[in-house]
C-alpha positions in Angstrom: 27.9 -98.2 154.5 25.4 -100.8 153.2 22.3 -99.9 150.7 19.4 -102.3 150.3 16.1 -102.1 148.7 13.0 -102.9 150.6 9.2 -102.2 150.5 6.2 -102.1 152.9 5.6 -105.8 152.7 5.0 -108.0 149.8 7.4 -109.2 146.6 8.9 -107.6 144.0 6.7 -109.4 141.3 4.6 -107.4 138.6 6.5 -104.0 139.2 5.6 -101.5 136.4 6.9 -98.1 135.9 4.5 -94.9 137.6 6.4 -91.4 136.9 9.7 -93.0 136.8 9.3 -94.6 140.2 9.3 -98.4 140.3 5.9 -99.4 142.2 4.0 -102.8 142.5 1.2 -104.3 141.7 -0.4 -103.5 144.8 0.5 -100.0 144.9 3.5 -100.3 147.2 6.6 -98.2 146.8 9.7 -99.4 146.2 12.6 -97.5 148.2 16.4 -97.4 148.5 17.6 -97.8 152.3 20.8 -96.9 153.5 22.8 -97.8 156.4 26.4 -96.5 158.1 28.3 -98.6 160.3 26.6 -99.0 163.9 23.7 -97.1 162.6 19.9 -98.1 161.7 18.7 -98.2 158.5 17.1 -95.1 156.6 15.4 -94.5 153.7 17.0 -92.2 151.1 14.9 -92.2 148.1 12.6 -94.3 146.2 14.1 -97.0 143.9 13.4 -96.8 139.7 12.5 -99.5 137.7 15.9 -100.7 136.7 17.4 -100.9 140.2 14.5 -103.3 141.0 15.1 -105.4 137.8 18.7 -105.5 139.2 17.6 -106.5 142.7 15.6 -109.3 140.9 18.5 -110.7 138.8 21.1 -110.4 141.6 22.9 -107.6 139.9 22.9 -105.0 142.4 26.3 -103.9 142.0 25.7 -102.3 138.8 23.7 -99.8 140.5 25.9 -99.3 143.7 23.5 -101.3 145.7 25.5 -103.9 148.2 22.9 -105.7 149.7 20.2 -108.1 148.7 16.7 -106.7 148.5 14.2 -107.0 151.5 16.7 -106.2 154.2 15.3 -102.8 155.3 13.7 -101.9 158.9 10.2 -103.2 160.0 7.1 -101.6 158.8 6.6 -99.7 162.1 10.1 -98.2 161.9 9.3 -97.1 158.1 6.1 -95.7 159.0 7.9 -93.4 162.0 10.2 -92.6 159.8 8.3 -91.2 157.1 6.2 -89.3 159.4 9.2 -87.5 161.3 11.0 -86.9 157.9 13.7 -89.0 156.6 17.0 -87.9 155.5 17.1 -88.5 151.5 20.3 -88.4 149.6 20.5 -86.1 146.7 23.7 -86.7 145.3 27.7 -86.2 145.9 29.0 -83.1 147.7 31.6 -82.4 145.3 29.2 -82.3 142.2 26.4 -80.8 143.9 28.8 -77.6 145.2 29.7 -77.2 141.6 26.3 -75.0 140.9 25.3 -72.1 143.4 21.5 -73.1 142.2 19.9 -76.3 141.1 16.9 -78.1 141.3 16.9 -81.7 143.0 13.7 -84.0 143.7 12.5 -85.5 147.0 10.4 -87.8 145.4 7.9 -85.6 143.5 8.8 -82.2 145.7 11.1 -79.8 143.6 13.9 -78.2 145.8 16.2 -75.3 145.0 19.8 -76.6 146.5 22.1 -73.8 146.9 25.8 -73.8 147.9 27.5 -70.6 148.9 30.6 -70.3 150.4 30.9 -74.0 150.9 27.5 -74.3 153.0 24.5 -75.9 151.2 20.9 -74.6 151.9 17.3 -76.1 150.5 14.3 -74.5 150.0 11.0 -74.9 148.0 11.6 -74.8 144.4 8.2 -73.5 143.9 7.9 -69.5 144.0 5.2 -67.8 146.1 4.2 -65.7 142.6 3.2 -68.1 140.3 5.3 -71.0 141.2 8.3 -70.4 139.0 11.1 -72.7 139.2 13.6 -71.5 142.2 16.0 -74.4 141.1 16.3 -72.8 137.8 17.2 -69.1 139.1 20.2 -67.3 140.2 21.9 -66.7 143.5 22.1 -62.7 144.4 24.0 -62.6 147.6 22.4 -64.9 149.7 18.9 -64.9 147.8 17.5 -67.2 145.0 16.3 -64.8 142.3 13.4 -66.6 140.6 14.1 -66.6 136.8 10.3 -65.8 135.9 9.6 -62.5 137.3 12.9 -62.2 139.8 11.1 -62.6 143.4 13.8 -63.2 145.9 14.1 -65.8 148.6 16.8 -66.4 151.1 18.9 -69.2 150.2 18.7 -71.1 153.5 15.4 -69.6 155.7 13.3 -69.2 152.4 12.4 -65.9 154.0 11.6 -62.9 151.3 14.1 -60.2 150.8 14.1 -57.0 153.5 11.1 -55.9 153.7 9.2 -59.2 152.5 10.0 -61.4 154.8 6.7 -62.6 155.4 6.8 -64.0 151.9 8.7 -67.4 152.5 9.0 -70.7 150.9 9.7 -73.5 153.0 13.3 -74.4 154.1 14.7 -77.8 154.2 17.7 -79.1 156.9 20.5 -80.2 154.9 23.6 -82.2 155.9 26.7 -83.7 154.3 27.5 -86.9 155.4 30.8 -89.0 153.8 30.7 -86.8 150.9 27.1 -87.2 150.5 24.4 -84.2 150.6 21.3 -85.1 152.8 18.1 -83.2 152.7 15.2 -83.9 155.2 12.1 -84.7 153.4 10.2 -82.8 155.7 10.3 -79.1 155.7 11.7 -77.2 158.7 9.3 -74.3 158.0 5.9 -73.2 156.4 5.2 -71.2 153.2 3.7 -67.8 154.2 2.5 -65.3 151.6 1.9 -61.3 152.4 -1.1 -59.8 151.3 -0.4 -57.9 147.9 -2.8 -55.5 146.8 -4.0 -56.5 143.6 -3.5 -54.4 140.3 -6.0 -52.1 139.4 -6.1 -53.9 135.9 -7.0 -57.4 137.6 -10.0 -56.3 138.3 -13.3 -57.9 136.6 -14.3 -56.6 133.2 -17.8 -55.2 133.4 -19.1 -53.0 131.2 -20.3 -49.6 132.7 -23.7 -48.0 131.6 -23.1 -45.1 129.1 -22.7 -44.4 125.3 -20.5 -46.2 122.9 -17.0 -45.9 123.7 -14.6 -45.4 120.7 -10.9 -45.9 121.3 -8.4 -44.8 118.4 -4.9 -46.1 118.7 -2.2 -44.0 116.5 1.1 -46.0 116.0 3.1 -43.7 113.9 6.4 -42.4 115.2 7.8 -39.2 115.0 10.0 -36.6 116.5 8.3 -35.6 119.8 9.5 -31.9 119.4 8.9 -31.2 115.7 5.4 -32.9 114.7 4.8 -33.7 111.2 1.5 -34.6 109.5 0.7 -38.2 109.2 -1.8 -39.5 106.8 -3.0 -42.5 109.0 -3.3 -40.0 111.8 -5.4 -37.8 110.1 -8.0 -40.0 108.9 -8.0 -41.7 112.5 -8.3 -38.0 114.1 -11.4 -37.5 111.6 -13.4 -41.0 112.3 -13.0 -39.9 116.1 -14.2 -36.5 115.4 -17.2 -38.1 113.5 -17.9 -40.5 116.4 -17.9 -37.7 119.0 -19.8 -34.9 117.0 -22.3 -37.2 115.0 -22.7 -40.3 116.9 -22.6 -38.9 120.3 -20.0 -41.5 121.2 -17.3 -41.0 124.1 -14.1 -41.1 122.6 -10.3 -41.6 123.4 -7.0 -40.9 121.4 -3.9 -43.0 122.5 -0.7 -42.1 120.6 2.0 -44.8 121.2 4.5 -42.7 120.7 4.0 -40.6 123.7 3.9 -43.4 125.9 6.9 -44.5 127.8 6.7 -48.5 127.7 9.6 -51.5 127.8 9.8 -53.7 125.1 8.2 -57.2 125.8 10.9 -59.0 127.5 10.0 -62.8 126.5 8.2 -63.9 129.7 6.2 -66.0 127.8 9.3 -68.0 126.2 10.2 -69.1 129.7 6.9 -70.6 130.4 3.6 -69.9 129.2 2.5 -69.7 132.9 5.3 -66.8 133.1 3.1 -64.5 130.8 0.6 -63.1 133.3 -2.5 -60.8 133.5 -1.7 -58.0 134.5 1.4 -58.0 132.2 4.4 -58.9 134.3 6.4 -55.9 133.4 3.5 -53.4 134.4 3.2 -55.5 137.8 6.9 -54.6 138.5 7.3 -51.2 137.0 4.8 -48.8 138.2 6.5 -46.0 135.6 5.3 -48.9 132.6 2.7 -46.6 130.6 1.6 -49.7 128.6 -0.9 -49.8 131.0 -2.9 -47.0 129.7 -3.4 -49.4 126.3 -4.6 -52.2 128.8 -6.9 -50.2 130.2 -8.6 -48.5 127.2 -8.4 -52.2 125.4 -9.9 -54.4 128.0 -11.6 -52.3 130.7 -12.7 -48.9 128.8 -13.6 -49.4 125.0 -16.4 -50.8 123.0 -14.7 -50.0 119.4 -10.9 -49.9 118.9 -9.8 -48.3 116.0 -6.0 -48.5 115.1 -4.0 -46.8 112.6 -0.5 -47.4 111.2 1.6 -46.4 108.4 3.0 -49.2 106.0 6.8 -49.7 106.8 8.4 -52.0 104.4 5.3 -53.9 103.5 4.4 -54.4 107.3 2.8 -52.3 110.0 4.8 -50.2 112.3 7.4 -50.6 114.4 5.2 -49.1 117.2 2.3 -51.2 116.6 4.7 -54.4 116.5 6.0 -53.1 120.0 2.4 -52.8 121.4 0.9 -56.1 120.4 3.6 -58.1 121.6 3.0 -56.6 125.0 -0.7 -57.6 124.4 0.3 -61.1 124.1 -0.8 -61.7 127.8 -4.3 -60.6 126.7 -4.0 -63.5 124.2 -2.4 -65.9 126.7 -5.1 -65.7 129.4 -7.7 -67.2 126.7 -4.8 -70.0 125.5 -3.5 -70.7 129.0 -6.4 -69.9 131.7 -9.8 -69.9 129.4 -10.2 -66.7 131.0 -11.6 -64.2 128.5 -10.6 -60.4 128.7 -12.3 -59.0 126.0 -16.3 -59.1 125.5 -18.3 -57.3 122.8 -15.0 -55.4 121.5 -15.1 -54.2 117.8 -11.9 -53.8 116.1 -11.2 -51.8 112.6 -8.1 -50.3 111.1 -6.6 -47.5 109.1 -3.8 -48.2 106.8 -2.0 -45.7 104.9 1.7 -45.6 103.3 3.9 -44.5 100.4 4.1 -48.2 99.6 1.9 -51.1 98.6 0.9 -54.1 100.6 -2.3 -53.4 102.4 -3.8 -56.9 102.4 -0.7 -58.4 104.1 -0.9 -55.8 106.8 -4.6 -55.6 107.2 -4.2 -59.4 107.5 -1.7 -59.4 110.1 -4.0 -56.9 112.2 -7.0 -58.8 111.4 -5.5 -62.1 112.8 -4.2 -60.8 116.0 -7.1 -58.9 117.1 -9.6 -61.8 116.6 -7.0 -63.5 118.6 -7.6 -61.6 121.4 -11.5 -61.7 121.0 -12.4 -58.9 118.9 -15.1 -58.8 116.3 -15.1 -57.1 112.9 -17.8 -54.9 111.1 -18.3 -55.5 107.5 -15.3 -53.7 105.9 -13.2 -53.8 109.1 -10.3 -51.7 107.6 -9.8 -48.5 105.1 -6.4 -48.2 103.5 -4.5 -45.8 100.7 -1.5 -46.5 99.2 0.2 -45.5 95.7 2.2 -48.2 95.0 6.0 -49.4 95.2 7.5 -46.7 93.0 5.7 -43.5 94.0 8.5 -41.9 96.3 6.8 -38.4 96.3 5.6 -38.7 99.7 4.5 -34.9 99.5 2.3 -35.9 96.8 1.0 -38.7 99.0 0.2 -36.6 102.1 -1.4 -34.0 99.7 -3.8 -36.6 98.0 -5.0 -37.9 101.5 -5.2 -34.2 102.9 -7.2 -33.4 100.0 -9.4 -37.0 99.7 -13.2 -36.5 100.1 -13.5 -40.4 99.7 -11.0 -41.1 102.3 -12.5 -38.7 105.0 -16.1 -40.1 103.8 -14.6 -43.7 104.1 -13.3 -42.8 107.9 -16.6 -41.5 108.9 -18.3 -44.8 107.6 -15.7 -46.7 109.3 -16.4 -45.7 112.7 -20.4 -46.0 111.9 -20.2 -49.4 111.3 -18.2 -50.1 114.1 -20.7 -48.2 116.4 -23.5 -50.0 114.9 -21.9 -53.3 115.4 -21.0 -52.5 119.0 -24.6 -51.4 120.0 -26.0 -54.8 118.5 -23.6 -56.9 120.6 -24.1 -54.6 123.9 -27.7 -54.5 123.9 -28.0 -58.1 122.6 -25.8 -59.3 125.8 -26.6 -56.5 128.3 -30.2 -55.3 127.2 -31.2 -51.9 126.1 -30.4 -49.9 129.2 -26.4 -50.4 128.8 -25.9 -47.9 126.2 -28.1 -44.9 128.3 -27.1 -41.8 126.9 -24.4 -39.4 128.6 -25.7 -36.6 130.8 -27.4 -33.4 128.9 -23.5 -32.0 128.3 -23.2 -34.8 126.0 -25.7 -33.7 123.5 -27.5 -30.5 122.6 -29.8 -29.0 125.1 -33.5 -28.2 124.3 -34.1 -24.8 125.6 -37.9 -24.7 125.1 -37.9 -28.0 127.3 -35.8 -26.3 130.1 -37.8 -23.1 130.1 -41.1 -24.3 129.8 -40.9 -27.8 131.5 -42.3 -29.6 128.6 -40.6 -33.1 127.8 -38.1 -32.5 124.9 -38.7 -33.9 121.8 -36.6 -37.1 121.9 -38.0 -37.9 125.4 -40.6 -40.6 125.0 -41.0 -40.7 128.7 -42.5 -37.2 129.3 -40.0 -36.8 132.1 -38.6 -33.5 133.1 -35.7 -32.2 135.3 -37.9 -29.1 136.7 
């Protein structure tokens, strides 16, 4: 067996390094050629700069190259070889067989090389889903499992798992010669993608006309079969009641303790692109109820009021479980320049037997600002009796009886609704906040009976 360095005409002068590959000033790539006894030369890979330097210095043996540069095939033969696909040496079979799955490069193309039961296979290294590195995945039976979101592709054919065969990645021919693994540079099959119904959350964010919508989120934990009084829940429910009764807002209450959803599983830690919108877990697990939070925060609410107790100087564990899963919202801003939240107002209710209100509020303000929310003046109300107040029954009694705290909860939702109204009407126009149907506010009986316009209807229109 002989090896040589060659190029498509020209000399080895003025080489420079480009993306780790030696290239001449004229833009020609330098190639490593190999020839078995009695066979023609074939291209195996692109040469590295040290190999080119060694060729110029006559030190080819240091790199395992035994022939002088320039002994390759004629240009016409090279061109034909490139068009039909050359066999590229990717390494020693003994070494490559030690790993069931690994990534190799054909020039700049990522390949997932597999070895199962002594047989090599090669498929594209880019997953059909969001481009995850299949060469860094695992082998499950005959299928390469993507390390990002666990899509599966047959290790030799590239086809998807049973039922999804049409979701396939390109496959490459592989052979072993003289203890070396050779992969053909041109794929033997094409990539195929089955149509996948988009997740409902992936729809465009567009505010429907109607009154201000206020979403309350409780992050207090308690025994499901034996609910207890919660100071933060009390103030949150009081603010939502005022929003509906006084401000004629639409309201929803989400109790995070009632939702069954998985913790964040760290897809972002694998790669920023592995953290997707909608959330990868939500897409994979139809039973994951974090979808209700996403729907409320991204698509429905104008105002988001989050209530939390203070737990060891921080917000509740349920709060953190929720916001860790909301990282997919913030990640769209940072990696895709896609802003999911528009004209959203956030505010907070923070209560507890221990102090540290400002630190809890600071974290909450920081997170919700990162996902695109705005804040009214004085964006949170809070209560704490301090570090030494261990008599929690008195703490509860104080909040239950406190007119100022309940008035503060009402004032908070007033400020939020006012700010939301300014932002929505400033962006979408006056018609965006059309009042709801007649069931949404007090009826004017006289107007219905006599056909005269209601006192607050400037148009003079009637329904009769």
